[in-house]
N, C-alpha and C positions, 0 to 999 in steps of 0.2 A: 215583211213587206219591203219591196224594193222601189226605188225611185224610177219613174218612167224614162227620164232623160238626164244625162249627165249635166245638162245646162240648167236643171231645176235645183241643183245642189249649191248650198252656200258653204264657204270655208272661211277660216280665219288666217290671215297672213301672219308671219312670224312677229309682227309688231302689234298684233291684236285687232287689226282692222278686218271687218267683214268684207269678203269678196264673193262675187257670184262666179260660178264656173262658166256662166254664160259669157263672161268677159273674154273667154278663150275660144268662143265659137268661131269656126272657120280656120282654126289652127290645128296642126298635127301636134299631139301632146305625148310626152313620155312622163308618166306619173310614177314616182319612186318613193317607197318608204325608206327613209335614211336613218343612219346612226353615226355618231361621232367617234365611237370607241369600238368599232367592229373590224374584223379582218377584211371586210369589203369596203371600209371607209375610203381607201385610196381611189375607189370608183368615182368619187366626187370630181377628180381630175378629168376623167373621160367624159363625164356628164357635162362638165363645164366646156370642154372642147366641142362637143356636139352642139351645145347651146350657142357658142360663139360662131361656129362655122355654118350652122344651118338656120340660125335665128332669123336672118333677114329673108328667108324663103317661106316663113310662116310656121316655124317649129319652135316649140317651147318645152323646156324641162320644168317639171313642178316637183319640188322636194317636200316630203311630209315626214318630219322626224317622228320616230316611234321608240319608246323605251320598253317595249314588251318582250324583247328577246335578250335575256341575261342582263337587263338593265344597262344596255350599251349606249344609251343616250340620256343620262341622268340629269344633264344641265337644264337651266332655264332656257326659254326661247331666245333671250338675249345672248346667253353664253353659246348656244348652238349657232346663232347667226354670226357671232364674232369668230368662232372656230372655223366655220365654213369659209368665211371671207378671208381670214388671215392665212389659213393653211392651204386653201385650194383656189382662192380667187373667185369663189362662187358669186356670180351676180344674177343667176337665174332665180325665179321666185321660190322662196322658201316659206313654209307655212307653220302655223302653230303645231306643237306636238299633239299627236292623235293616237288613238288605239285602232289597230287594224284587224283585231280578232276579239271574240268574246262579246259579252253583253253590251259593252260600250263602244262597239265598232262604229267608227264615223260613217255617216251615210254615204260619203264618197267611196269608201272601201267596201261597203255593202254592195253598192252598185258595180264597182269594178270586179269584185270577186264573183258576183252573180253572172256577169257578162263573159268573163274569161276564167274558167275553172282551171285549177292546177292539176297536178299529177293524179291520175285515177279519179278525176271528177271532183276532187276536193276543192272547196272554196277557201279553206284556211290558208293564210299567209304563213309560210314555213320559216322565214327569216328576213332580216334586213336586206334592203336592196332588191326586193322583188319589183319588177318593172312591168308597167302596162302601157302598151302603145295604142293611142286613140287617134282615129282618123279625123278629118276636117268636119265630119257630120256628127261627131261625138260618140261614135261607136268604137267599142274596144275591139281591136283587131288581133291582138296577141298579148300573151302574158309570158314573161321571161323569168327564169329562176335567178336567184342572187348571184350565181356563178357566171351568168351571161355578162360579159364585159361590154360597157357602153359602145366601144368601137365596133364590136361585132353586130350591133343593131343598126348600124349606119345604112346598109343597103335596104333594109325593111323600111326605115324612116324615109329614105330618099324616094322609094316607090310611091309613098303617100303624098310627097310634096309635088 
């Protein structure tokens, strides 16, 4: 069963506080499953740049750490938060570690994957740094593979702003 609306979903921020996705209603979102020890980890820099340059126009990057791909984010939420801040200056919202595939898939990722399927119609997340672009109405408009660099998404994001 999938959730009817993105805004019905609750998530935990990286400090353990419950947040409603409804808090982001009316904003353009880029939702990313992240990892601290992945070949794509340097994408944090590009994500932070997008956040900094487009944030005042109603854009938000949301990072969701995941340890399901070769254990590339084994740290605690505090360790992940410190790593992202110290190494990449991340100040966009980061959330508690979640699962994006399998029986314990977080409801947010059940929703995202159902709305924007991957290659050949698969809902499965293939790797860290899969990205979902969400419009101001909470609709998933595009899914990007891990290889898509944040700077290459800028035009798509700006169209929605």
